[in-house]
NUMIPA-446284 format. One line per field, with one value per residue (C-alpha): residue number from 0; residue in three letters; x, y, z. Coordinates in steps of 0.02 Angstrom, whole numbers, plus 50000, padded with zeros to 5 digits. Layout:
n = c(NUM,...) .
res = c(Ala,...) .
u = c(X,...) .
v = c(Y,...) .
w = c(Z,...) .
This chain:
n = c(0,1,2,3,4,5,6,7,8,9,10,11,12,13,14,15,16,17,18,19,20,21,22,23,24,25,26,27,28,29,30,31,32,33,34,35,36,37,38,39,40,41,42,43,44,45,46,47,48,49,50,51,52,53,54,55,56,57,58,59,60,61,62,63,64,65,66,67,68,69,70,71,72,73,74,75,76,77,78,79,80,81,82,83,84,85,86,87,88,89,90,91,92,93,94,95,96,97,98,99,100,101,102,103,104,105,106,107,108,109,110,111,112,113,114,115,116,117,118,119,120,121,122,123,124,125,126,127,128,129,130,131,132,133,134,135,136,137,138,139,140,141,142,143,144,145,146,147,148,149,150,151,152,153,154,155,156,157,158,159,160,161,162,163,164,165,166,167,168,169,170,171,172,173,174,175,176,177,178,179,180,181,182,183,184,185,186,187,188,189,190,191,192,193,194,195,196,197,198,199,200,201,202,203,204,205,206,207,208,209,210,211,212,213,214,215,216,217,218,219,220,221,222,223,224,225,226,227,228,229,230,231,232,233,234,235,236,237,238,239,240,241,242,243,244,245,246,247,248,249,250,251,252,253,254,255,256,257,258,259,260,261,262,263,264,265,266,267,268,269,270,271,272,273,274,275,276,277,278,279,280,281,282,283,284,285,286,287,288,289,290,291,292,293,294,295,296,297,298,299,300,301,302,303,304,305,306,307,308,309,310,311,312,313,314,315,316,317,318,319,320,321,322,323,324,325,326,327,328,329,330,331,332,333,334,335,336,337,338,339,340,341,342,343,344,345,346,347,348,349,350,351,352,353,354,355,356,357,358,359,360,361,362,363,364,365,366,367,368,369,370,371,372,373,374,375,376,377,378,379,380,381,382,383,384,385,386,387,388,389,390,391,392,393,394,395,396,397,398,399,400,401,402,403,404,405,406,407,408,409,410,411,412,413,414,415,416,417,418,419,420,421,422,423,424,425,426,427,428,429,430,431,432,433,434,435,436,437,438,439,440,441,442,443,444,445,446,447,448,449,450,451,452,453,454,455,456,457,458,459,460,461) .
res = c(Met,Arg,Pro,Phe,Trp,Ile,Glu,Gln,Ala,Leu,Phe,Asn,Asp,Gly,Ala,Leu,Ala,Pro,Ala,Leu,Gln,Gly,Ala,Gln,Gln,Ala,Asp,Val,Cys,Ile,Val,Gly,Gly,Gly,Phe,Thr,Gly,Leu,Trp,Thr,Ala,Ile,Gln,Cys,Lys,Gln,Gln,Gln,Pro,Gln,Leu,Asp,Ile,Ala,Ile,Val,Glu,Ser,Asp,Leu,Cys,Gly,Ala,Gly,Ala,Ser,Gly,Arg,Asn,Gly,Gly,Cys,Leu,Leu,Thr,Trp,Ser,Ala,Lys,Phe,Phe,Thr,Leu,Arg,Arg,Leu,Phe,Gly,Glu,Ala,Glu,Ala,Val,Arg,Leu,Val,Arg,Ala,Ala,Asp,Asp,Ala,Val,Gly,His,Ile,Glu,Arg,Phe,Val,Arg,Glu,His,Gly,Ile,Glu,Ala,Glu,Phe,Arg,Arg,Asp,Gly,Thr,Leu,Tyr,Thr,Ala,Thr,Ser,Arg,Ala,Gln,Ile,Gly,Thr,Leu,Ala,Pro,Val,Ile,Ala,Ala,Leu,Ala,Glu,Arg,Gly,Ile,Asn,Ser,Tyr,Gln,Glu,Leu,Pro,Pro,Glu,Glu,Val,Ala,Arg,Arg,Ser,Gly,Ser,Ala,Arg,Asn,Leu,Ala,Gly,Val,Phe,Ser,Pro,Ile,Ala,Ala,Thr,Val,His,Pro,Gly,Lys,Leu,Val,Arg,Gly,Leu,Arg,Arg,Val,Ala,Leu,Gln,Met,Gly,Ile,Arg,Ile,His,Glu,Arg,Ser,Pro,Met,Val,Ala,Leu,Glu,Arg,Gly,Gln,Pro,Ala,Val,Val,Arg,Thr,Pro,Cys,Gly,Ser,Ile,Thr,Ala,Pro,Lys,Val,Val,Leu,Ala,Met,Asn,Ala,Trp,Met,Ala,Ser,Ser,Phe,Ala,Gln,Phe,Glu,Arg,Ser,Ile,Ala,Ile,Val,Ser,Ser,Asp,Met,Ile,Ile,Thr,Glu,Arg,Cys,Pro,Glu,Leu,Leu,Arg,Ala,Ala,Gly,Leu,Ala,Asp,Gly,Val,Ser,Val,Leu,Asp,Ser,Arg,Thr,Phe,Val,Tyr,Tyr,Tyr,Arg,Thr,Ser,Ala,Asp,Gly,Arg,Leu,Met,Leu,Gly,Lys,Gly,Gly,Asn,Thr,Phe,Ala,Arg,Gly,Gly,Arg,Ile,Ala,Pro,Val,Phe,Asp,Glu,Arg,Ser,Pro,Tyr,Glu,Ala,Glu,Leu,Thr,Gln,Ala,Leu,His,Gly,Phe,Phe,Pro,Ser,Leu,Lys,Gly,Val,Pro,Val,Thr,Ala,Ser,Trp,Asn,Gly,Pro,Ser,Asp,Arg,Ser,Val,Thr,Gly,Phe,Pro,Phe,Phe,Gly,Arg,Leu,Asp,Gly,Ala,Pro,His,Ile,Tyr,Tyr,Gly,Phe,Gly,Tyr,Ser,Gly,Asn,Gly,Val,Gly,Pro,Thr,Tyr,Met,Gly,Gly,Gln,Leu,Leu,Ser,Ser,Leu,Val,Leu,Gly,Gln,Asp,Asn,Ala,Trp,Thr,Arg,Ser,Pro,Leu,Ala,Arg,Gly,Pro,Leu,Gly,Ser,Phe,Pro,Pro,Glu,Pro,Leu,Arg,Tyr,Ala,Gly,Ser,Ile,Val,Val,Arg,Asn,Ala,Ile,Arg,Arg,Lys,Glu,Arg,Ala,Glu,Asp,Glu,Asp,Arg,Thr,Pro,Trp,Trp,Leu,Asp,Arg,Gln,Leu,Ser,Lys,Leu,Ala,Asn,Ala,Ala,Gly,Lys,Ala,Asp,Lys,Ala) .
u = c(57055,56913,56766,56603,56516,56660,56675,56490,56503,56656,56571,56478,56591,56688,56877,56989,57030,57209,57350,57423,57565,57677,57660,57483,57387,57213,57114,57077,57164,57073,57170,57051,56915,56791,56626,56706,56818,56686,56547,56667,56718,56538,56472,56614,56579,56391,56421,56565,56561,56714,56829,56960,56956,57068,57054,57199,57156,57284,57181,57008,56873,56779,56913,56924,56786,56664,56650,56668,56531,56362,56267,56162,56125,56089,56079,56148,55984,56013,56172,56089,56152,56332,56308,56235,56375,56508,56434,56292,56104,56082,56218,56160,55985,56056,56166,56022,55919,56064,56095,55910,55912,56065,55960,55843,55986,56070,55905,55870,56047,56045,55873,55920,56082,56021,56140,56084,56137,55991,55932,55788,55718,55633,55693,55790,55752,55854,55820,55858,55923,55934,55830,55974,55959,55773,55731,55907,55849,55697,55783,55857,55691,55604,55734,55714,55525,55539,55635,55522,55654,55601,55571,55565,55413,55415,55342,55257,55374,55279,55293,55480,55502,55396,55480,55655,55622,55690,55617,55787,55741,55640,55596,55636,55601,55580,55630,55581,55728,55855,55896,56004,56113,56237,56390,56501,56375,56345,56529,56560,56404,56469,56632,56537,56442,56602,56686,56533,56544,56723,56810,56974,57004,57168,57157,57307,57393,57441,57504,57687,57724,57633,57727,57634,57685,57562,57514,57531,57600,57531,57656,57619,57740,57728,57663,57612,57469,57501,57346,57308,57189,57204,57080,57140,56998,57096,56998,57084,57242,57267,57341,57483,57515,57519,57600,57494,57338,57412,57319,57162,57083,57084,57078,56962,56882,56701,56675,56538,56469,56339,56241,56198,56032,55885,55739,55604,55678,55698,55517,55461,55559,55471,55611,55515,55604,55768,55751,55914,55916,56041,56043,56093,56264,56418,56488,56326,56262,56182,56098,55990,55941,56013,55908,55952,55890,56042,56064,56213,56263,56405,56483,56606,56743,56844,57022,57118,57268,57431,57498,57377,57447,57329,57369,57358,57211,57101,57115,57078,56926,56859,56947,56778,56681,56637,56574,56472,56397,56349,56267,56173,56104,56056,55950,55888,55890,55799,55957,56072,56073,56114,56300,56397,56454,56590,56661,56767,56820,56894,56972,56852,56923,56851,56872,56870,56698,56621,56598,56705,56811,56873,56998,57152,57311,57424,57328,57372,57237,57234,57247,57090,57050,56902,56890,56842,56667,56675,56579,56435,56490,56368,56255,56372,56501,56374,56381,56571,56559,56451,56578,56735,56662,56615,56796,56867,56752,56791,56612,56553,56408,56345,56465,56624,56571,56529,56634,56654,56776,56895,56993,56997,56919,57031,57156,57184,57327,57496,57553,57570,57438,57306,57318,57328,57188,57078,57095,57060,56904,56843,56856,56768,56625,56613,56603,56475,56363,56379,56319,56173,56130,56122,56019,56160,56230,56397,56553,56576,56747,56678,56540,56667,56786,56641,56605,56774,56712,56698,56551,56590,56449,56290,56177,56174,56132,56088) .
v = c(56330,56346,56450,56354,56433,56393,56214,56189,56271,56168,56004,55998,56117,56075,56058,56202,56323,56293,56400,56523,56447,56539,56708,56749,56899,56970,57127,57145,57063,57065,57027,56950,56820,56876,56967,57128,57045,56924,57055,57170,57034,56977,57153,57194,57035,57067,57235,57184,56995,57001,57053,56928,56938,56843,56834,56784,56732,56697,56556,56497,56613,56664,56615,56794,56905,56853,56678,56722,56848,56819,56821,56975,57068,57244,57417,57590,57676,57673,57776,57913,58056,58001,57984,58159,58233,58153,58164,58290,58274,58216,58084,58020,57991,57908,57791,57741,57697,57605,57504,57459,57410,57299,57180,57153,57141,57003,56911,56912,56857,56706,56654,56674,56577,56442,56486,56388,56523,56501,56677,56727,56902,56910,57083,57145,57201,57339,57319,57395,57279,57414,57567,57678,57607,57639,57769,57792,57766,57880,58037,57949,57862,58031,58101,57953,57973,58157,58107,57964,57831,57756,57569,57557,57525,57539,57384,57365,57291,57127,57110,57145,57009,56887,56916,56920,56765,56847,56951,57031,57144,57282,57387,57392,57438,57323,57344,57220,57275,57151,56968,56829,56715,56574,56681,56533,56463,56637,56672,56498,56517,56680,56589,56455,56584,56681,56524,56486,56662,56628,56723,56638,56606,56554,56502,56475,56613,56758,56917,56938,57091,57223,57309,57470,57504,57511,57372,57319,57151,57050,56920,56764,56630,56528,56647,56820,56909,57060,57169,57348,57362,57294,57293,57269,57189,57126,57213,57193,57129,57296,57377,57253,57252,57438,57556,57705,57619,57564,57704,57701,57556,57477,57288,57218,57048,57000,56841,56712,56552,56433,56298,56121,56098,56135,56183,56137,56246,56391,56378,56371,56531,56616,56615,56548,56634,56713,56884,56958,57041,57175,57275,57457,57443,57521,57345,57257,57086,57009,56843,56745,56566,56459,56367,56201,56252,56322,56488,56598,56741,56863,57021,57144,57249,57117,57082,57229,57202,57293,57391,57322,57146,56997,56904,56713,56728,56782,56605,56514,56476,56635,56679,56754,56591,56582,56763,56737,56577,56669,56806,56677,56598,56772,56797,56617,56527,56380,56343,56315,56128,56147,56123,56254,56175,56299,56469,56576,56753,56855,57024,57166,57319,57467,57634,57803,57842,57669,57660,57583,57691,57669,57751,57739,57675,57826,57911,57778,57782,57593,57520,57528,57476,57464,57410,57468,57392,57405,57248,57274,57202,57068,57195,57344,57236,57227,57418,57404,57298,57430,57566,57468,57398,57576,57631,57483,57514,57701,57754,57926,57893,57922,57791,57860,58036,57982,58044,57860,57852,57983,57869,57862,58006,58025,57915,57833,57886,57804,57654,57625,57759,57676,57506,57575,57699,57563,57457,57604,57656,57476,57445,57608,57559,57389,57468,57597,57467,57350,57491,57523,57337,57347,57508,57609,57777,57749,57839,58010,57963,57806,57909,58032,57897,57804,57958,57934,57777,57822,57803,57621,57572,57492,57644,57832,57899,58070) .
w = c(52306,52180,52246,52264,52114,51996,52060,52022,51851,51799,51843,51677,51583,51428,51410,51454,51315,51257,51324,51202,51101,50979,50895,50839,50777,50806,50773,50958,51106,51273,51433,51560,51537,51668,51644,51579,51453,51390,51376,51282,51160,51132,51104,50984,50887,50883,50800,50686,50658,50546,50690,50744,50935,51056,51246,51358,51536,51672,51751,51699,51635,51791,51917,51976,52045,51909,51980,52165,52197,52277,52112,52155,51993,52053,51977,52020,52064,52253,52225,52123,52233,52211,52024,52016,52121,52013,51839,51839,51830,51650,51655,51824,51755,51599,51701,51816,51664,51582,51740,51750,51565,51592,51696,51548,51423,51524,51547,51360,51320,51434,51371,51187,51205,51323,51464,51617,51739,51861,51816,51931,51912,52082,52133,52282,52458,52541,52726,52895,53030,53164,53206,53148,52971,52952,52821,52753,52573,52584,52513,52362,52326,52328,52208,52090,52093,52048,51892,51841,51868,52035,52048,52238,52346,52535,52616,52786,52917,52924,52734,52741,52872,52771,52602,52674,52779,52936,53077,53096,52949,53031,52878,52694,52514,52365,52182,52047,51938,52004,51987,52056,51953,51975,51934,51891,51767,51694,51660,51591,51485,51414,51376,51280,51177,51142,51076,50968,50896,50841,50980,51024,51209,51288,51471,51585,51486,51600,51520,51567,51462,51360,51219,51184,51006,50862,50845,51027,51080,51227,51285,51386,51449,51289,51157,51101,51015,50906,50890,50838,50987,51164,51308,51487,51588,51739,51879,52049,51964,51873,52028,52040,51852,51817,51942,51887,51956,52123,52215,52105,52197,52369,52363,52496,52517,52503,52604,52579,52651,52580,52669,52624,52534,52648,52534,52658,52795,52674,52618,52799,52833,52687,52559,52412,52267,52213,52295,52356,52526,52576,52737,52754,52834,52758,52735,52698,52743,52589,52563,52444,52406,52269,52142,52223,52395,52486,52576,52529,52645,52620,52689,52615,52692,52785,52725,52650,52536,52561,52415,52288,52302,52295,52457,52466,52586,52440,52369,52531,52638,52716,52879,52930,52911,53096,53100,52941,53011,53170,53065,52962,53121,53182,53027,53023,53191,53110,53007,53155,53122,52936,52895,52798,52635,52590,52623,52509,52475,52335,52295,52260,52171,52268,52181,52269,52197,52213,52024,51888,51775,51598,51484,51373,51454,51479,51338,51209,51075,51052,51228,51337,51515,51634,51816,51991,52005,52194,52237,52114,51949,51892,51805,51779,51687,51546,51543,51548,51392,51309,51349,51304,51143,51094,51123,51028,50879,50877,50905,50959,51076,51252,51319,51242,51294,51471,51619,51660,51512,51585,51699,51890,51986,52136,52223,52391,52506,52476,52577,52721,52757,52647,52730,52908,52874,52799,52955,53071,52975,52955,53141,53181,53065,53149,53322,53264,53185,53333,53446,53328,53327,53517,53509,53589,53536,53449,53508,53430,53361,53278,53198,53129,53066,52984,52879,52796,52713,52530,52413,52381,52499,52437,52436,52462,52633,52558) .
C-alpha cells in the first residue's frame, strides 16, 4: 500500500528511474533514495560537480520514512538538555543553531529549484493537553534564552486555543522556526533536482550484497556498482541488513490519518495556516492542515518491531485508525462528520539517544552510514547530508569532528527483552497519560516505568 503522501506525489511525477542493469562504476554509490541519501548526493554534487554519483533505491525514492511522515519540519532546540548531556555545551549550542538553520536552507532550496512541496513556514506550537503537561518546556526555554538561541514565546491560553484551533490545548509555546511540507512532493522534488544535476538514480534496485574491498561493490538483483566510496542511507532497514546495528535502534511505528477536504470547517476552527501542533506527551499527538484543506493527525509509539525486522503491518493501513479518529474528534468535534480519507503508518528508527548517528562501517575508511532520526527527520536529514557529504569529501570541519560522527551511543537490550520491555513501558506510558488526561494521579509503578522511556521523545522535560 502506498502511503497517502506518496500517492499524491506520484500522480504528477515522471517515469520511474530505471532499475540497475549490468556492472557499472561511480565515484560515490549511495544506498537509499530518501531524504538522507538525496541530500547527501545533492550536497556532494554542489561542492564537487565533477563527481559521478549513483543512488540505488529498493523501491521508489521516498517510499520509506521520507514519504510517510507527517511533514512537520522541526528543529532540535526543544531537546537542548539532552544535546548538552550527550555532546557538551559548545556542541549542543552549535547543533541547535544548525538545526534552526536547516529550516532556512530547505526553504531556499525548494524556492530556488521550483519544488512544489507546499512549504509553509508558519511555525510550530508545543502545547499541553493536560494540567500535568503545563510548563514542561519552561526550563529548557530559559536555558536557550540564557545562550541567545531561544525562539520560543509563551502564549496566553486563549491564544494557544485560537492558533491551534482546539480548546483541548490548555497552554503552549510558539516558535516561528518551523515549517510544514508535503513530504512526498519534497522527496520526489529532490529526486528531480538530483537527476537534473547528473546524479544517476536506480529505483526498484535493492542492495543484496555489499563487498567491502577498496573499491567497494554494491550488488543488486540485476547489476552492480563499483565505487571507491559508499554511503548507507537506509534508516530503519539498516537493523535488518547489518547485524552490528540490530540493537542500535528500536523500530516503532508512527501512525497517521488524514481527512477529506474541509477547508471551511478548518477556517472556522481557527486553522488558517500551516502551523504544526504537538502536545507534550512522551508519544506525542501531532497535527496540521494540508495545503488543499485537509487535517492530518498522527501519533508515534504504537507498533514495535521484533528483532529489527520490518513487519508487514508497516505497509498497511494503520491498525490504530479508530483510536486516531477518536483523538481527532476530541481535538475537533466539528469534524465528526468529515470522512477519513486514508490512514497509514511506517517504521521509525528510534535510537537510544533520540538523535541520529553517523560513522564508518566497522571502521572502514570508505563506507559511511547515517540513521536513527527517531521520528524527527524532515529537517535533520539536511544536517545528515551536511555530515555525510563532509565525510565523503574528506573534509575536516565541525561536522566530521562532531560526536554525531562517532557511531551509536548506547544500545537497546537484546531480544526478546527489548520487545517485551518496549511493550511494558509503552503501556505504562499510556496508562499514566490517560490518568493525567482525566486529572487523576497516575499509579506509582506507571510513573517509574515511564521514566525508562529514552530521550527519543519530542522535547526535554529538564
